[in-house]
C-alpha positions, 0 to 999 in steps of 0.5 A: 673855840668850841668846847669838847662838850659842845663839839660832841652835841654836834656829832652825836646826831651824825652818830645816831644817824649813822647807827640807823642806816647801818642797822636799818638800811631799808629805812635809812640811807645816809652815806654821808653819816656813815662816812663821817661817823667812821672818820670821827670815831677813827680820829676820836675813838671815845666818841663812840661811847656817845652812841645813845642807843636804837631809839635815839638813833631811830629819832635822829635818822627820822628827823633828817628823813623828815626834813629832807622829804619836806625839802623835796616836797617844796622844791617840787613846787618851786624848782630852784629855790634857796634851802637855808640850813639853820644851825646846819652843825655837821649835816650836810643837806645838799646831798639829799637835795635832788634839784640841781638848781637849788642852793643850800645855805649852811648857816651857824656860829662862825666857830661851828663853821670853822669846825665844819670846814675841817671835817668836810670839802666845800660843795659847789651847790652850798654857801656858808653863812657864819652868823648867829640864827637870831642875828637876822642880817644873814637874810639879806645874803639869801637869793630866794627869787624862786622861793625859800625854805628853812630847815632847822633840825634839832636846833629849836630847843636851844632857843627861847620861844621869843627867839624863835618867834622873831625868826619866824616873823621875819622869815615870813615877812622877808620871804613870802611863799617861803616855808619852815620846817623844824623839829620840837618837843613838848616842854616835858620831853625838852626837860628830859632831853636837856637832863640827858644832855647834861648826864652825857657830860655836856653842861653848857647846852641849855634847852630853854625852849618850853612851847605847849603849842606845836602850831605856834608859828600861826600865833608867832606871825601874822604872815604864816598862813598855814601850819601842821605838825606830824607827831611822832614822825612815823608818816616819814618812815616807808610804808614797809618799814621794818623797825624793831618793836622796841623802837616802834612802841617808842615812836608810837608813844611819842605820837601818842603823847604828842611829844615830839613832832615836825612843824611845817610853816607856810608863809603868805605870798 
């Protein structure tokens, strides 16, 4: 059974995305997050207090937009490929996958998947994998005949570098020509994020990820042939984005300091 505090960490990103979609619909169209946020706060009004403000909302929304952009980019070159949502939580990536032949594999701990079923109906293009991300036996269940892209949004912070190294190395060897997409933060920002989570009342969600090198996948596995990082995630905004100046300044600062970034690593064929 998940504690109330851990459940809250699953819901906060959805609340942030819903806020961003409500405030800046031109930049972030997110009907799923808005719908779930309404149902969440109606059933559990105290969750409304978990809204962290404009800048975190923009980051949560940008993180999702970045992942969706990279998935769509991969699927254009690999129609019908498997999309693996690592640590899916309450996310619903299938709504944003514009390839009707692509299957989305939703992977998370069994207790998280049970909670997920309480809040969303099954989708015909989804398959559930109740497993730990580090227990790589689940990889045998992925049908990747036409390719595979794995997505880890807001996930790597909760794993040590060695866990991520093993995961990426095995993915790269199991799925030639595949890719992984994830967001990460500098060690200083991870520490600050961990403190912010504790301040929000979640003491049992440590964030051990402390990696200085954004392009670490290149040294994690010889089967990783290319890696790139987008700092601040700003390139994923539409060209005519109209976010408020304080939000843009915060994102520009994250880019300048290389504190927050989206990583795309490609696997050898």
